[in-house]
N, C-alpha and C positions, 0 to 999 in steps of 0.2 A: 559236391565244389559247385553244384547249380548255384543252391541255398546259402552257402559261404560268401561267392560271387553280387552274386541276391542285396548280402546283411552289407557285406563289406561296404556296396553303394553304397543303402541306406545308411549305414555312421559315415561316411562319407560327405553326404546331403545336409545329416545333420550335424557335422562339422563346422561344412559352408555357413549352413542359416546360423548358428547362435556365433561366429564371426563376423559373419555381416553386421546380427542383432547389434552383438558388442560395438564393434565398430561406428554404426548411425548412431550409437546414444551416447558415443563416447565424442562424436563431430558434434554435437550438439552444442557443447562449450570450447573443444583443442580445436584447432590451435588458434587460443585468444587473439593472437595478434595476425595478419598476414603475412603466407606462404606466400611465396611466387619459384614456382617449378625454371629453369630453364628455358632450359632445350623446346617444349612447348607450350611458353609461357601461360603458365596452367594458375589464376590465383587462388591459395585455397585458407578459409577460415572458419571458423565454430559457424553456424546456424544463431546462435543466440549472442553471441559479440559482434557479426559483423549484424544483427536487427540488432541492437540497443534500443541505438538510440529511437528507433518504430514500434519496438513495443514497451520504450519506457513513457514517450506522447499519449504511445493508447492506451495505457494505466492508468495514468493521469486525466487522461480525458477523461475514461471508463468510469470512474470516483466521485469524480465534479459532478458528472454528469446523470450516474445513474444510481450510486452510491450515496456519493455523502458530497454535499454542497457545502459551500461556503456560510450560506443562511441557517443552516439548519445548525450549522455548529456553532455560532453562533447565536443562534432562540434556544437552544440547548442553553448554553452558557446563563443567555439570560432573568432562562424559564424559571430557573432554578437559586434567581438571585431572591432572599426576602426583600421584598420590598421594605414591611416596615423597619428590619434591622439598620435598615439606609437610614430612612424619618430620622427612626431617632437616636443613629452617630448626625449626624445631622442636629437635632437640636439640643444636642448636648457641644458638641463642639460649640454651636454658636449661645448656648445659656453660659460659656463660660468663659466667650470673649464678650460678654453684655458685665456680665456681672466681673470681671478681672477691668474693665477697660469705663464706665461706669463712676464718674464722681464720686468721693466716699460723702459727699453730703447731703447727695439726693438720699431719702431715706425709704430706709430696704423697704417698706412696701407699695410704695411706686416703681424700685428695682425688679418690683414681682408680680406688679400688675404689666411694666414691659415686658417679660423675660414671657408671661401666660400670652400677654397679646401676642409675641411675637409667637409660640406656639402655638396658638390655634391657625396662624399663616400660616405656617410651618405643616402642621397637619390636616391645612386645606387647595393648598398648591403641589405639595412638598409630591408625591403621588403623580403625581399629571407630569409636571417637569424631569421625575427621576422617571415616567412612560418615553416623555420624547427626544429625552435624552439616549433612551436602550435602543427606539427606534430610531434614530439619527446612528450610530453608532454600527446596529444593523448595515444600513442604508453606506455607512464611510466602510467599513470590513467589505461587505460585495463589492463592492468600488473599486477596491485600492486592491486587495486580496484574489492573488489566482495560486485556487486550490491547483489546480492541474500540477501551473506550470511548478511547484513549491515538489509535487510530489516529483516529474518526470527529473528535477537536476538532481533532487534525493535518489533516484533509480541511476540514475549513470554514474555522479558522484560513488554508489556502491562498487567496492574491488567486483571483480569476476569471479576471479577463487574463490572470496567467498559466499558468493549467488549461484556458485556449480558448489559449491559446497551443501549451501543451504536446498538447493532441489534435490541434489542428489539421498542427502539426509531425510526427506520430506516422503519419495517419490521411491526408495530406497524398495522397497517389495515389490512394485509396481513394476519397476524397470526390470530386476529380475525375471518374472512374471514375462515380458516381451521379449526376456535373450534364452528362457526356456522355449519360449512357443516358436524360436528362431529356431530349434535348436529341432523341436517336437515337428516342425510342416518340412521342413530339408529333409527331416530321415523318409519323411512319408514321402517325399518329391524323389528322394535317391531311390526308397520302397516299389515305386514304380516305374521310375530309368528302366531301374532292374529287369521287372519281371518284362517291361515292354521288347528293349534291349534282348534280354535269353530269348525268349516266344516269339521271337518275330521271324 
């Protein structure tokens, strides 16, 4: 009979521990909107919905300052551009314009000399011009684009129901372990209380 009481208290403790952790997990997100209890004037809202703005701002700032800056994004884009391809494209366009715009009475040998001269100028100057333009683009982009604000806005616009679904999908096993741990700890505490209560 004594052992039954101890086991009963341990099971009650396990049930309380499991329910407590289950509720704690649910209260991370729910309720989405503020619910006010009239009599005691207590306002209840899920932790993440309540702190969504702060979380979004913190994530945005962390990504921009510590993980990925706008400078790195633009530099990655620029570094993967082939300058010679750009130079060749410029030369092709200018050659087409020169060939089509020069009067027909100009000898073809003279046209070829003009095109050759322009190509030499492009070869000498275009690389520097492209690099200067890219640097200007990086400077303008870093001053005009706020990556942290963009990320913050996207997170704030993300539906809370979808965010909850994503979090629970990713951390399903870990959250289940938290529930089980609550039951195990509750069982152990209930068992200890039962032993203390009976052998007082």
